[in-house]
N, CA, C and O atoms as a GROMACS GRO file, in nm:
protein
  352
    1UNK      N    1  -0.628  -1.090   1.081
    1UNK     CA    2  -0.501  -1.136   1.129
    1UNK      C    3  -0.514  -1.168   1.278
    1UNK      O    4  -0.573  -1.092   1.354
    2UNK      N    5  -0.460  -1.280   1.316
    2UNK     CA    6  -0.455  -1.315   1.457
    2UNK      C    7  -0.340  -1.239   1.521
    2UNK      O    8  -0.228  -1.241   1.470
    3UNK      N    9  -0.367  -1.174   1.631
    3UNK     CA   10  -0.262  -1.106   1.704
    3UNK      C   11  -0.195  -1.209   1.795
    3UNK      O   12  -0.254  -1.257   1.892
    4UNK      N   13  -0.072  -1.242   1.761
    4UNK     CA   14   0.004  -1.337   1.841
    4UNK      C   15   0.074  -1.262   1.954
    4UNK      O   16   0.085  -1.140   1.952
    5UNK      N   17   0.120  -1.337   2.051
    5UNK     CA   18   0.188  -1.278   2.166
    5UNK      C   19   0.314  -1.203   2.125
    5UNK      O   20   0.348  -1.101   2.186
    6UNK      N   21   0.383  -1.251   2.023
    6UNK     CA   22   0.510  -1.191   1.981
    6UNK      C   23   0.498  -1.106   1.854
    6UNK      O   24   0.598  -1.078   1.789
    7UNK      N   25   0.377  -1.066   1.819
    7UNK     CA   26   0.357  -0.982   1.702
    7UNK      C   27   0.415  -0.843   1.727
    7UNK      O   28   0.378  -0.778   1.825
    8UNK      N   29   0.505  -0.796   1.640
    8UNK     CA   30   0.563  -0.663   1.660
    8UNK      C   31   0.459  -0.552   1.641
    8UNK      O   32   0.358  -0.570   1.573
    9UNK      N   33   0.486  -0.440   1.703
    9UNK     CA   34   0.393  -0.327   1.696
    9UNK      C   35   0.373  -0.278   1.554
    9UNK      O   36   0.261  -0.243   1.517
   10UNK      N   37   0.478  -0.276   1.472
   10UNK     CA   38   0.466  -0.224   1.336
   10UNK      C   39   0.375  -0.313   1.251
   10UNK      O   40   0.313  -0.263   1.156
   11UNK      N   41   0.364  -0.442   1.283
   11UNK     CA   42   0.272  -0.530   1.211
   11UNK      C   43   0.130  -0.509   1.263
   11UNK      O   44   0.035  -0.507   1.185
   12UNK      N   45   0.116  -0.494   1.394
   12UNK     CA   46  -0.017  -0.469   1.451
   12UNK      C   47  -0.077  -0.340   1.395
   12UNK      O   48  -0.196  -0.334   1.366
   13UNK      N   49   0.006  -0.237   1.381
   13UNK     CA   50  -0.044  -0.108   1.332
   13UNK      C   51  -0.090  -0.115   1.188
   13UNK      O   52  -0.194  -0.059   1.153
   14UNK      N   53  -0.014  -0.182   1.104
   14UNK     CA   54  -0.047  -0.181   0.962
   14UNK      C   55  -0.167  -0.272   0.930
   14UNK      O   56  -0.244  -0.244   0.838
   15UNK      N   57  -0.184  -0.379   1.006
   15UNK     CA   58  -0.294  -0.471   0.978
   15UNK      C   59  -0.396  -0.475   1.092
   15UNK      O   60  -0.453  -0.580   1.121
   16UNK      N   61  -0.419  -0.363   1.157
   16UNK     CA   62  -0.511  -0.357   1.271
   16UNK      C   63  -0.654  -0.400   1.232
   16UNK      O   64  -0.719  -0.471   1.308
   17UNK      N   65  -0.701  -0.358   1.116
   17UNK     CA   66  -0.839  -0.390   1.075
   17UNK      C   67  -0.846  -0.480   0.952
   17UNK      O   68  -0.953  -0.496   0.894
   18UNK      N   69  -0.735  -0.537   0.914
   18UNK     CA   70  -0.733  -0.627   0.799
   18UNK      C   71  -0.731  -0.770   0.852
   18UNK      O   72  -0.641  -0.808   0.926
   19UNK      N   73  -0.830  -0.846   0.814
   19UNK     CA   74  -0.848  -0.980   0.872
   19UNK      C   75  -0.789  -1.093   0.788
   19UNK      O   76  -0.745  -1.194   0.842
   20UNK      N   77  -0.788  -1.076   0.656
   20UNK     CA   78  -0.746  -1.187   0.570
   20UNK      C   79  -0.626  -1.149   0.484
   20UNK      O   80  -0.597  -1.031   0.463
   21UNK      N   81  -0.557  -1.250   0.436
   21UNK     CA   82  -0.441  -1.230   0.350
   21UNK      C   83  -0.484  -1.165   0.218
   21UNK      O   84  -0.413  -1.082   0.162
   22UNK      N   85  -0.601  -1.204   0.170
   22UNK     CA   86  -0.652  -1.148   0.045
   22UNK      C   87  -0.672  -0.996   0.058
   22UNK      O   88  -0.639  -0.922  -0.035
   23UNK      N   89  -0.724  -0.952   0.169
   23UNK     CA   90  -0.742  -0.808   0.192
   23UNK      C   91  -0.607  -0.737   0.200
   23UNK      O   92  -0.594  -0.624   0.151
   24UNK      N   93  -0.509  -0.801   0.259
   24UNK     CA   94  -0.376  -0.741   0.269
   24UNK      C   95  -0.314  -0.726   0.131
   24UNK      O   96  -0.250  -0.625   0.101
   25UNK      N   97  -0.332  -0.826   0.046
   25UNK     CA   98  -0.279  -0.819  -0.090
   25UNK      C   99  -0.350  -0.709  -0.168
   25UNK      O  100  -0.286  -0.639  -0.247
   26UNK      N  101  -0.480  -0.693  -0.148
   26UNK     CA  102  -0.554  -0.585  -0.215
   26UNK      C  103  -0.503  -0.449  -0.169
   26UNK      O  104  -0.498  -0.356  -0.250
   27UNK      N  105  -0.465  -0.436  -0.044
   27UNK     CA  106  -0.410  -0.309   0.005
   27UNK      C  107  -0.277  -0.278  -0.065
   27UNK      O  108  -0.252  -0.164  -0.102
   28UNK      N  109  -0.194  -0.379  -0.081
   28UNK     CA  110  -0.065  -0.359  -0.149
   28UNK      C  111  -0.088  -0.320  -0.294
   28UNK      O  112  -0.023  -0.228  -0.345
   29UNK      N  113  -0.178  -0.389  -0.362
   29UNK     CA  114  -0.207  -0.357  -0.502
   29UNK      C  115  -0.264  -0.215  -0.513
   29UNK      O  116  -0.228  -0.142  -0.604
   30UNK      N  117  -0.351  -0.178  -0.420
   30UNK     CA  118  -0.409  -0.042  -0.422
   30UNK      C  119  -0.300   0.064  -0.404
   30UNK      O  120  -0.304   0.168  -0.470
   31UNK      N  121  -0.206   0.037  -0.317
   31UNK     CA  122  -0.096   0.132  -0.296
   31UNK      C  123  -0.012   0.147  -0.423
   31UNK      O  124   0.028   0.258  -0.459
   32UNK      N  125   0.014   0.036  -0.490
   32UNK     CA  126   0.093   0.040  -0.614
   32UNK      C  127   0.018   0.118  -0.722
   32UNK      O  128   0.077   0.201  -0.791
   33UNK      N  129  -0.111   0.091  -0.736
   33UNK     CA  130  -0.191   0.161  -0.837
   33UNK      C  131  -0.197   0.310  -0.807
   33UNK      O  132  -0.183   0.392  -0.897
   34UNK      N  133  -0.219   0.345  -0.680
   34UNK     CA  134  -0.226   0.487  -0.646
   34UNK      C  135  -0.090   0.555  -0.665
   34UNK      O  136  -0.084   0.671  -0.708
   35UNK      N  137   0.018   0.484  -0.633
   35UNK     CA  138   0.152   0.541  -0.656
   35UNK      C  139   0.175   0.568  -0.805
   35UNK      O  140   0.232   0.670  -0.842
   36UNK      N  141   0.129   0.476  -0.888
   36UNK     CA  142   0.143   0.494  -1.033
   36UNK      C  143   0.056   0.611  -1.081
   36UNK      O  144   0.100   0.691  -1.164
   37UNK      N  145  -0.066   0.620  -1.029
   37UNK     CA  146  -0.154   0.732  -1.066
   37UNK      C  147  -0.095   0.865  -1.020
   37UNK      O  148  -0.112   0.968  -1.087
   38UNK      N  149  -0.026   0.864  -0.906
   38UNK     CA  150   0.025   0.987  -0.846
   38UNK      C  151   0.150   1.043  -0.911
   38UNK      O  152   0.196   1.151  -0.875
   39UNK      N  153   0.205   0.970  -1.006
   39UNK     CA  154   0.318   1.026  -1.080
   39UNK      C  155   0.268   1.152  -1.150
   39UNK      O  156   0.161   1.150  -1.212
   40UNK      N  157   0.342   1.261  -1.143
   40UNK     CA  158   0.293   1.385  -1.205
   40UNK      C  159   0.300   1.380  -1.358
   40UNK      O  160   0.390   1.437  -1.420
   41UNK      N  161   0.203   1.311  -1.415
   41UNK     CA  162   0.199   1.293  -1.561
   41UNK      C  163   0.186   1.427  -1.632
   41UNK      O  164   0.228   1.440  -1.747
   42UNK      N  165   0.128   1.525  -1.565
   42UNK     CA  166   0.112   1.656  -1.628
   42UNK      C  167   0.247   1.722  -1.655
   42UNK      O  168   0.259   1.801  -1.749
   43UNK      N  169   0.347   1.692  -1.575
   43UNK     CA  170   0.481   1.745  -1.599
   43UNK      C  171   0.551   1.670  -1.712
   43UNK      O  172   0.636   1.726  -1.782
   44UNK      N  173   0.514   1.544  -1.728
   44UNK     CA  174   0.582   1.461  -1.827
   44UNK      C  175   0.517   1.468  -1.965
   44UNK      O  176   0.576   1.426  -2.064
   45UNK      N  177   0.395   1.521  -1.970
   45UNK     CA  178   0.322   1.526  -2.097
   45UNK      C  179   0.260   1.665  -2.114
   45UNK      O  180   0.218   1.727  -2.017
   46UNK      N  181   0.255   1.710  -2.235
   46UNK     CA  182   0.192   1.839  -2.263
   46UNK      C  183   0.049   1.824  -2.314
   46UNK      O  184  -0.012   1.923  -2.354
   47UNK      N  185  -0.003   1.705  -2.313
   47UNK     CA  186  -0.136   1.676  -2.363
   47UNK      C  187  -0.242   1.737  -2.271
   47UNK      O  188  -0.238   1.713  -2.150
   48UNK      N  189  -0.338   1.815  -2.324
   48UNK     CA  190  -0.442   1.877  -2.241
   48UNK      C  191  -0.533   1.775  -2.172
   48UNK      O  192  -0.582   1.800  -2.062
   49UNK      N  193  -0.555   1.660  -2.235
   49UNK     CA  194  -0.638   1.555  -2.173
   49UNK      C  195  -0.569   1.501  -2.049
   49UNK      O  196  -0.633   1.476  -1.947
   50UNK      N  197  -0.439   1.482  -2.058
   50UNK     CA  198  -0.362   1.434  -1.943
   50UNK      C  199  -0.369   1.535  -1.829
   50UNK      O  200  -0.378   1.497  -1.712
   51UNK      N  201  -0.365   1.662  -1.862
   51UNK     CA  202  -0.373   1.767  -1.760
   51UNK      C  203  -0.507   1.764  -1.686
   51UNK      O  204  -0.513   1.798  -1.568
   52UNK      N  205  -0.616   1.724  -1.756
   52UNK     CA  206  -0.747   1.718  -1.692
   52UNK      C  207  -0.766   1.588  -1.613
   52UNK      O  208  -0.830   1.590  -1.507
   53UNK      N  209  -0.713   1.477  -1.661
   53UNK     CA  210  -0.730   1.348  -1.595
   53UNK      C  211  -0.644   1.332  -1.471
   53UNK      O  212  -0.688   1.277  -1.370
   54UNK      N  213  -0.521   1.378  -1.478
   54UNK     CA  214  -0.426   1.361  -1.369
   54UNK      C  215  -0.403   1.496  -1.303
   54UNK      O  216  -0.333   1.581  -1.357
   55UNK      N  217  -0.463   1.515  -1.187
   55UNK     CA  218  -0.464   1.645  -1.121
   55UNK      C  219  -0.343   1.667  -1.030
   55UNK      O  220  -0.328   1.775  -0.973
   56UNK      N  221  -0.258   1.570  -1.017
   56UNK     CA  222  -0.143   1.582  -0.928
   56UNK      C  223  -0.026   1.642  -1.005
   56UNK      O  224   0.008   1.595  -1.113
   57UNK      N  225   0.034   1.746  -0.948
   57UNK     CA  226   0.137   1.820  -1.020
   57UNK      C  227   0.275   1.812  -0.957
   57UNK      O  228   0.367   1.878  -1.003
   58UNK      N  229   0.291   1.731  -0.851
   58UNK     CA  230   0.423   1.714  -0.792
   58UNK      C  231   0.442   1.567  -0.750
   58UNK      O  232   0.350   1.486  -0.760
   59UNK      N  233   0.561   1.536  -0.702
   59UNK     CA  234   0.596   1.397  -0.670
   59UNK      C  235   0.562   1.357  -0.527
   59UNK      O  236   0.594   1.246  -0.487
   60UNK      N  237   0.498   1.443  -0.451
   60UNK     CA  238   0.475   1.418  -0.309
   60UNK      C  239   0.399   1.288  -0.283
   60UNK      O  240   0.444   1.205  -0.204
   61UNK      N  241   0.286   1.270  -0.348
   61UNK     CA  242   0.204   1.151  -0.323
   61UNK      C  243   0.272   1.023  -0.371
   61UNK      O  244   0.270   0.922  -0.302
   62UNK      N  245   0.331   1.029  -0.487
   62UNK     CA  246   0.396   0.910  -0.542
   62UNK      C  247   0.512   0.866  -0.454
   62UNK      O  248   0.528   0.747  -0.426
   63UNK      N  249   0.592   0.960  -0.410
   63UNK     CA  250   0.706   0.928  -0.324
   63UNK      C  251   0.660   0.879  -0.187
   63UNK      O  252   0.723   0.789  -0.130
   64UNK      N  253   0.554   0.934  -0.134
   64UNK     CA  254   0.507   0.891  -0.002
   64UNK      C  255   0.440   0.753  -0.006
   64UNK      O  256   0.433   0.686   0.096
   65UNK      N  257   0.392   0.712  -0.121
   65UNK     CA  258   0.330   0.580  -0.131
   65UNK      C  259   0.434   0.467  -0.132
   65UNK      O  260   0.401   0.354  -0.098
   66UNK      N  261   0.555   0.497  -0.169
   66UNK     CA  262   0.660   0.394  -0.173
   66UNK      C  263   0.687   0.333  -0.036
   66UNK      O  264   0.680   0.210  -0.024
   67UNK      N  265   0.717   0.411   0.069
   67UNK     CA  266   0.741   0.347   0.199
   67UNK      C  267   0.618   0.277   0.254
   67UNK      O  268   0.630   0.176   0.323
   68UNK      N  269   0.500   0.330   0.226
   68UNK     CA  270   0.378   0.265   0.272
   68UNK      C  271   0.360   0.128   0.207
   68UNK      O  272   0.324   0.032   0.274
   69UNK      N  273   0.386   0.120   0.079
   69UNK     CA  274   0.378  -0.008   0.009
   69UNK      C  275   0.479  -0.107   0.065
   69UNK      O  276   0.447  -0.224   0.085
   70UNK      N  277   0.599  -0.060   0.090
   70UNK     CA  278   0.702  -0.148   0.146
   70UNK      C  279   0.663  -0.195   0.286
   70UNK      O  280   0.685  -0.311   0.321
   71UNK      N  281   0.605  -0.106   0.365
   71UNK     CA  282   0.559  -0.142   0.500
   71UNK      C  283   0.452  -0.251   0.493
   71UNK      O  284   0.460  -0.350   0.567
   72UNK      N  285   0.353  -0.235   0.406
   72UNK     CA  286   0.250  -0.338   0.390
   72UNK      C  287   0.311  -0.471   0.346
   72UNK      O  288   0.273  -0.576   0.396
   73UNK      N  289   0.404  -0.466   0.253
   73UNK     CA  290   0.464  -0.588   0.200
   73UNK      C  291   0.548  -0.660   0.307
   73UNK      O  292   0.540  -0.782   0.319
   74UNK      N  293   0.628  -0.585   0.384
   74UNK     CA  294   0.708  -0.647   0.489
   74UNK      C  295   0.620  -0.707   0.599
   74UNK      O  296   0.650  -0.814   0.651
   75UNK      N  297   0.512  -0.637   0.633
   75UNK     CA  298   0.419  -0.690   0.733
   75UNK      C  299   0.351  -0.816   0.680
   75UNK      O  300   0.330  -0.911   0.756
   76UNK      N  301   0.317  -0.818   0.552
   76UNK     CA  302   0.258  -0.938   0.492
   76UNK      C  303   0.355  -1.055   0.502
   76UNK      O  304   0.314  -1.166   0.536
   77UNK      N  305   0.481  -1.032   0.472
   77UNK     CA  306   0.582  -1.138   0.484
   77UNK      C  307   0.594  -1.188   0.627
   77UNK      O  308   0.604  -1.309   0.650
   78UNK      N  309   0.592  -1.096   0.725
   78UNK     CA  310   0.603  -1.137   0.865
   78UNK      C  311   0.485  -1.225   0.904
   78UNK      O  312   0.503  -1.330   0.966
   79UNK      N  313   0.365  -1.182   0.868
   79UNK     CA  314   0.245  -1.260   0.904
   79UNK      C  315   0.246  -1.395   0.833
   79UNK      O  316   0.207  -1.495   0.892
   80UNK      N  317   0.290  -1.400   0.708
   80UNK     CA  318   0.300  -1.526   0.635
   80UNK      C  319   0.397  -1.622   0.704
   80UNK      O  320   0.369  -1.741   0.717
   81UNK      N  321   0.511  -1.570   0.747
   81UNK     CA  322   0.613  -1.655   0.808
   81UNK      C  323   0.572  -1.705   0.946
   81UNK      O  324   0.619  -1.809   0.991
   82UNK      N  325   0.484  -1.632   1.012
   82UNK     CA  326   0.443  -1.671   1.147
   82UNK      C  327   0.301  -1.728   1.150
   82UNK      O  328   0.244  -1.746   1.257
   83UNK      N  329   0.246  -1.755   1.034
   83UNK     CA  330   0.113  -1.818   1.022
   83UNK      C  331   0.009  -1.751   1.111
   83UNK      O  332  -0.058  -1.817   1.191
   84UNK      N  333  -0.003  -1.622   1.098
   84UNK     CA  334  -0.094  -1.546   1.185
   84UNK      C  335  -0.222  -1.502   1.115
   84UNK      O  336  -0.292  -1.416   1.168
   85UNK      N  337  -0.254  -1.557   1.000
   85UNK     CA  338  -0.378  -1.519   0.932
   85UNK      C  339  -0.493  -1.597   0.992
   85UNK      O  340  -0.480  -1.715   1.024
   86UNK      N  341  -0.607  -1.529   1.006
   86UNK     CA  342  -0.726  -1.596   1.055
   86UNK      C  343  -0.780  -1.690   0.948
   86UNK      O  344  -0.769  -1.662   0.828
   87UNK      N  345  -0.836  -1.795   0.991
   87UNK     CA  346  -0.903  -1.887   0.899
   87UNK      C  347  -1.036  -1.827   0.858
   87UNK      O  348  -1.110  -1.776   0.943
   88UNK      N  349  -1.068  -1.832   0.730
   88UNK     CA  350  -1.192  -1.773   0.681
   88UNK      C  351  -1.304  -1.873   0.690
   88UNK      O  352  -1.418  -1.842   0.653
   0.00000   0.00000   0.00000
């Protein structure tokens, strides 16, 4: 990402080491996948296999991934609107 003169701090922080739009989209997808994985499936299912595969037993990680995903998405929109992506 090109740092423009008027780039807000919250966009600079979230995309400090992300150079391309494709990488930013991969970060958003990764956050969504991790949020889905972090749902405490062990509470929702009594299956012993589920208890071994999904080691998270509370909503902490899943809930914390939501604002992070929204932050990445809003920053992506800002950079898209201001044409601040580096040319590859």
